[in-house]
C-alpha positions as CSV (number, residue, x, y, z in Angstrom):
1,M,91.3,154.0,68.6
2,W,94.2,156.3,68.6
3,S,92.4,159.6,68.6
4,S,92.2,161.3,71.9
5,T,90.8,164.6,73.2
6,V,93.5,164.8,75.8
7,T,96.1,167.4,74.7
8,R,99.3,165.6,73.7
9,K,102.0,167.5,75.5
10,H,104.4,166.8,78.3
11,S,103.1,168.3,81.5
12,N,105.7,170.0,83.9
13,P,106.5,167.7,86.7
14,P,104.6,168.1,89.9
15,D,105.9,170.6,92.6
16,S,109.0,169.9,94.7
17,P,110.6,166.8,92.6
18,R,112.6,165.8,95.6
19,R,109.5,165.2,97.6
20,F,107.8,163.1,94.9
21,A,110.8,161.8,93.2
22,V,109.3,158.3,92.3
23,L,106.5,160.2,90.3
24,A,108.9,162.7,88.7
25,E,111.1,159.7,87.7
26,T,108.3,157.7,86.3
27,L,106.8,160.6,84.2
28,A,110.2,161.2,82.8
29,A,110.3,157.4,81.6
30,I,107.0,157.5,79.8
31,R,107.1,157.5,76.1
32,P,104.1,157.8,73.7
33,A,103.3,155.1,71.1
34,D,106.1,154.3,68.6
35,P,104.8,155.3,65.1
36,R,107.3,153.0,63.4
37,A,105.9,150.0,65.3
38,V,102.4,151.2,64.6
39,A,103.1,151.3,61.0
40,E,104.6,147.9,61.1
41,A,101.9,146.3,62.9
42,R,99.2,147.8,60.4
43,A,101.3,146.5,57.5
44,H,101.7,143.0,59.2
45,Q,97.9,142.7,59.8
46,D,97.3,143.4,56.0
47,R,99.6,140.6,55.1
48,L,97.8,137.9,57.2
49,T,95.7,135.2,55.8
50,K,92.3,137.1,56.3
51,P,90.5,139.9,54.5
52,K,91.9,143.3,55.6
53,G,90.0,144.6,58.7
54,S,88.1,141.5,59.2
55,L,89.1,141.1,62.9
56,G,87.6,144.6,63.6
57,A,88.6,146.0,66.8
58,L,90.9,143.1,67.7
59,E,93.2,144.3,64.9
60,E,93.4,147.8,66.5
61,V,94.2,146.3,69.9
62,A,97.2,144.5,68.5
63,V,98.3,147.6,66.7
64,R,98.0,149.6,69.8
65,L,100.0,147.2,71.9
66,A,102.8,147.1,69.2
67,G,102.8,150.9,69.5
68,A,103.1,150.8,73.2
69,A,105.7,148.3,73.3
70,G,107.7,149.8,70.6
71,V,107.9,146.5,68.6
72,C,106.1,144.5,66.1
73,P,104.6,142.0,67.0
74,P,104.0,143.1,70.6
75,P,104.9,140.7,73.3
76,M,102.1,138.5,74.6
77,P,100.2,140.3,77.4
78,E,100.6,137.4,79.8
79,P,101.1,136.5,82.6
80,A,98.7,139.1,83.8
81,V,98.0,140.5,87.4
82,L,94.8,142.1,88.7
83,A,95.6,144.8,91.5
84,I,92.6,145.6,93.5
85,F,93.2,148.9,95.2
86,A,91.0,149.2,98.4
87,A,90.1,152.4,100.4
88,D,87.3,154.1,102.2
89,H,85.7,157.5,101.6
90,G,84.7,160.2,104.1
91,V,81.9,161.2,101.8
92,H,79.9,158.1,102.7
93,A,78.7,160.1,105.7
94,R,76.6,162.1,103.4
95,G,74.3,159.1,102.6
96,V,75.2,158.5,98.9
97,T,75.0,154.8,99.2
98,P,72.9,152.5,101.4
99,W,75.9,150.0,101.9
100,P,77.6,150.4,105.1
101,Q,81.3,151.3,105.1
102,E,82.4,148.2,106.7
103,V,81.6,146.3,103.5
104,T,85.0,147.7,102.2
105,V,87.1,145.7,104.7
106,Q,84.7,142.7,104.5
107,M,85.2,142.6,100.8
108,V,88.9,142.9,101.1
109,A,88.6,139.8,103.3
110,N,86.6,138.1,100.8
111,F,89.1,138.8,97.9
112,L,91.9,137.4,100.1
113,A,89.8,134.3,100.7
114,G,89.2,134.0,97.0
115,G,85.5,134.5,97.3
116,G,84.8,137.5,95.1
117,V,83.4,137.7,91.6
118,A,86.9,139.1,90.5
119,N,88.6,135.9,91.9
120,A,86.1,133.7,89.9
121,F,86.9,135.7,86.7
122,A,90.6,135.8,87.4
123,A,90.6,132.0,87.9
124,Q,88.8,131.7,84.5
125,A,91.4,134.0,82.8
126,G,94.5,132.7,84.6
127,V,95.2,135.9,86.1
128,S,96.7,136.2,89.7
129,V,95.0,138.7,92.2
130,T,96.9,141.2,94.5
131,V,94.9,143.3,97.0
132,V,96.5,146.7,97.9
133,D,95.2,148.3,101.2
134,I,95.8,152.0,100.1
135,G,93.3,153.5,102.5
136,V,90.9,151.1,104.2
137,A,89.4,152.5,107.5
138,A,90.7,149.5,109.6
139,D,93.8,147.7,110.2
140,L,94.2,144.5,108.2
141,P,95.8,141.2,109.3
142,D,98.7,140.1,107.1
143,A,97.8,137.9,104.3
144,P,99.9,136.4,101.3
145,A,98.1,138.3,98.6
146,L,97.7,141.8,100.6
147,V,100.0,144.6,100.0
148,K,99.8,147.2,102.7
149,R,100.4,150.7,101.6
150,K,97.8,152.4,103.6
151,I,98.0,156.3,103.2
152,G,95.3,157.0,105.8
153,Y,92.2,155.5,107.2
154,G,89.8,156.6,104.5
155,T,89.7,160.1,103.0
156,A,88.0,163.2,104.4
157,D,84.5,164.2,103.3
158,L,85.0,165.8,99.9
159,S,81.9,167.8,100.1
160,K,83.3,169.7,103.0
161,G,86.8,170.3,101.6
162,P,89.8,168.4,100.1
163,A,89.5,164.6,100.4
164,M,93.2,164.4,100.7
165,T,96.1,166.7,101.0
166,V,98.3,167.1,97.9
167,D,100.9,165.2,99.7
168,Q,98.7,162.3,100.5
169,A,97.5,162.2,96.8
170,A,101.0,162.2,95.6
171,R,102.1,159.4,98.1
172,A,99.1,157.2,96.8
173,I,100.2,157.7,93.3
174,E,103.6,156.7,94.1
175,A,102.4,153.7,96.0
176,G,100.4,152.7,92.9
177,I,103.6,153.2,90.9
178,E,105.6,151.0,93.1
179,V,103.0,148.3,92.9
180,A,103.2,148.3,89.2
181,R,107.1,148.1,89.5
182,D,107.0,145.3,91.7
183,L,104.4,143.2,89.7
184,V,106.4,143.9,86.6
185,A,109.7,143.0,88.3
186,Q,108.0,139.7,89.4
187,G,107.2,138.9,85.7
188,A,103.8,140.5,85.0
189,R,103.4,141.4,81.4
190,C,100.0,142.9,81.7
191,L,98.3,144.9,84.4
192,I,94.6,145.0,85.2
193,T,93.1,147.6,87.4
194,G,90.8,146.7,90.2
195,D,89.0,148.6,93.0
196,M,87.1,148.3,96.3
197,G,85.6,151.2,98.2
198,I,82.1,151.9,99.3
199,A,81.1,155.4,98.0
200,N,83.9,155.5,95.4
201,T,81.5,156.1,92.5
202,T,80.7,159.4,94.1
203,A,84.4,160.6,94.1
204,S,84.7,159.1,90.7
205,A,81.8,161.2,89.2
206,A,83.5,164.3,90.8
207,L,86.8,163.4,89.2
208,V,85.2,162.8,85.7
209,A,83.4,166.2,85.9
210,A,86.5,168.0,87.0
211,F,88.8,166.7,84.3
212,T,86.2,166.7,81.4
213,G,84.1,169.7,82.3
214,A,80.9,167.6,82.2
215,D,78.0,168.5,84.3
216,P,77.7,166.4,87.5
217,G,74.2,165.2,86.4
218,E,75.7,163.8,83.1
219,V,78.3,161.7,84.9
220,T,76.8,160.7,88.3
221,G,75.2,157.1,88.2
222,R,73.4,155.0,90.6
223,G,76.4,152.9,91.7
224,T,75.4,149.9,93.6
225,G,71.7,150.6,92.5
226,V,70.5,153.4,94.7
227,D,66.9,154.8,94.7
228,D,65.8,158.1,93.2
229,A,66.1,160.1,96.5
230,T,69.7,158.8,97.2
231,Y,70.6,159.5,93.5
232,E,69.6,163.1,93.6
233,R,71.4,163.4,96.9
234,K,74.4,162.0,95.3
235,V,74.3,164.4,92.3
236,G,73.9,167.3,94.9
237,V,76.9,166.0,96.9
238,V,79.1,166.0,93.8
239,R,78.0,169.5,92.8
240,E,78.8,170.8,96.3
241,A,82.3,169.0,96.3
242,L,83.2,170.7,93.0
243,R,82.0,174.1,94.5
244,V,83.4,173.9,97.9
245,N,86.7,172.9,96.5
246,G,86.7,175.5,93.8
247,V,87.0,173.1,91.1
248,T,85.8,173.8,87.8
249,R,87.9,172.1,85.0
250,A,91.4,170.7,85.6
251,G,94.1,172.6,83.9
252,S,96.9,171.2,81.8
253,E,99.8,171.1,84.4
254,A,100.5,168.2,86.5
255,S,100.2,170.3,89.7
256,D,96.7,171.1,88.6
257,A,95.9,167.4,88.2
258,L,97.4,166.7,91.7
259,R,95.3,169.5,93.3
260,V,92.0,168.2,91.6
261,L,93.0,164.6,92.5
262,A,93.5,165.6,96.1
263,A,90.3,167.6,96.3
264,V,87.7,165.2,95.1
265,G,89.3,161.9,94.6
266,G,90.0,158.9,96.7
267,F,93.1,157.1,97.7
268,E,92.3,154.2,95.3
269,H,91.9,156.6,92.4
270,A,95.3,158.2,93.1
271,A,97.0,154.7,93.4
272,I,95.3,153.6,90.1
273,A,96.5,156.5,88.4
274,G,100.0,155.7,89.6
275,Y,99.6,152.0,88.6
276,I,98.7,153.2,85.1
277,L,101.8,155.6,85.0
278,G,104.0,152.6,86.3
279,G,102.8,150.3,83.5
280,A,103.3,153.0,80.9
281,A,106.8,153.6,82.1
282,A,107.6,149.9,81.9
283,R,105.9,149.7,78.5
284,V,103.6,147.1,80.0
285,P,100.0,147.3,78.9
286,V,97.3,148.3,81.3
287,I,93.8,147.1,81.1
288,L,91.4,149.4,82.6
289,D,88.2,148.4,84.3
290,G,85.1,150.6,84.9
291,V,84.2,154.1,86.0
292,I,86.8,154.3,89.0
293,A,89.6,153.1,86.6
294,G,88.4,155.6,84.0
295,A,88.4,158.6,86.6
296,A,91.9,157.4,87.6
297,A,93.0,157.4,83.9
298,L,91.9,160.9,83.4
299,A,94.2,161.9,86.3
300,A,97.1,159.9,84.8
301,A,96.4,161.5,81.5
302,A,96.5,164.8,83.1
303,L,99.8,164.1,84.5
304,D,101.3,162.6,81.2
305,P,99.0,162.1,78.2
306,A,101.3,159.6,76.7
307,A,100.4,157.2,79.4
308,V,97.0,156.7,77.6
309,D,98.8,155.2,74.7
310,H,99.7,152.2,77.0
311,C,95.9,151.6,78.1
312,L,93.1,149.6,76.8
313,A,89.5,150.1,77.9
314,G,88.4,146.5,79.1
315,H,84.8,147.4,79.1
316,R,82.1,150.1,79.3
317,S,80.5,150.4,82.7
318,A,76.8,151.1,83.1
319,E,77.8,154.2,85.0
320,P,77.4,157.1,82.8
321,G,80.6,158.9,83.8
322,H,82.5,156.0,82.3
323,T,81.5,156.7,78.8
324,V,82.2,160.4,79.4
325,A,85.7,159.4,80.6
326,L,86.4,157.1,77.7
327,T,85.4,159.5,75.2
328,A,87.8,162.1,76.8
329,L,90.6,159.5,76.8
330,G,89.9,158.4,73.2
331,L,89.5,154.7,74.1
332,H,87.0,152.2,72.8
333,P,85.8,149.3,75.2
334,L,86.2,145.8,74.3
335,V,83.3,144.5,76.3
336,D,79.9,146.1,76.9
337,L,77.8,143.9,79.2
338,E,76.2,146.6,81.2
339,L,78.5,145.6,84.2
340,R,78.7,148.0,87.2
341,L,80.4,145.8,89.9
342,G,84.0,147.1,89.7
343,E,86.6,144.9,91.3
344,G,88.4,144.5,87.9
345,T,85.6,142.4,86.5
346,G,85.5,144.0,83.1
347,G,89.2,144.1,82.7
348,L,89.3,140.5,83.6
349,L,86.7,139.6,81.0
350,A,88.6,141.5,78.2
351,H,92.1,139.9,79.1
352,P,91.5,136.8,76.8
353,L,90.4,139.0,74.0
354,V,93.6,141.0,74.2
355,C,95.7,137.9,74.4
356,A,93.9,136.6,71.3
357,A,94.5,139.9,69.4
358,V,98.3,139.6,70.0
359,R,98.5,135.8,69.4
360,V,97.1,136.4,65.9
361,M,100.1,138.6,65.2
362,H,102.6,135.9,66.4
363,E,101.0,132.8,64.9
364,V,98.8,133.5,61.9
365,A,100.6,132.9,58.5
366,T,100.9,135.7,55.9
367,F,99.7,135.2,52.4
368,D,103.3,134.6,51.2
369,S,104.3,132.1,53.8
370,A,101.2,130.2,53.4
371,G,101.1,130.2,49.6
372,V,97.6,131.8,49.8
373,T,96.5,133.8,46.9
374,E,95.4,137.4,47.9
375,K,92.3,139.1,46.7
376,P,93.2,141.1,43.4
377,V,93.6,144.8,44.2
């Protein structure tokens, strides 16, 4: 669970730190997993009244969170907040999805009214929901759970040139950082990623291809369930976007990551990358959802690889690019139910498992304290 194909080195800060001061400050605050806390957590797991390793991946979750927090046992990851970052995409005009673009703003209204699948899962898990307008192609009325951080009214068509300017991408990252900071200041002890944006799986495929070097055909999926003709068009659009923008594989510098993110990403990808960085800087765990979060996490890792130490993969999406992203990040999903909805649904389903893993560290007795005889060595 700790291995990663992401190079473990600190990237140089992005261009013009004075322009992107929040990003530079956040990157400077991120620390990798604490090896002392990791060792203590592993040793504590082995002293608990159970056979060593009998809780499987849950033991690794608890160890990972101890390393991220720098303390054993790690803090309970609750209360948790789901932030759904919503934005539109210019590439929608290329016919990569049969869903009309206005569904984005309609679904935002649905989330705010409590009517989405994410709302139902959040209620079941006891997680609060915040919706962030980072780039919806319409003006939204005020609502208690809505945070307005709009960078633009949707991105440009990434198949014809950069989806965003570098400045827009950096501003979206900083908006995500500030959302994370605000939620942590309000008491959140676990952040869950969510997204909404018609055509955002196209941008996700382009980002995964750019950050991993994978072929577009390997990482492009059917999103909301497109037919064969639309799927072939979608793969072609991803190839075209990478070619038109001169993107091969992202380099190791933060400025490279920003340029790639601006070229073929979305406002929500950039904001989720910032949300991840903000959580990492605060040493608050971030549960990633599906392929959109995976693509955003690749961008965050390119900005600072240590950010990945603070992330958990909530689930594995049915989108093929998500598996490629998780492999590159060195993360193993907690849930694999063939979900492909987004919204944060997979992360929400994983949250009770994460809480259970940590509660074991706090409440299960050791062999010594319980007077239970250990298995002979």
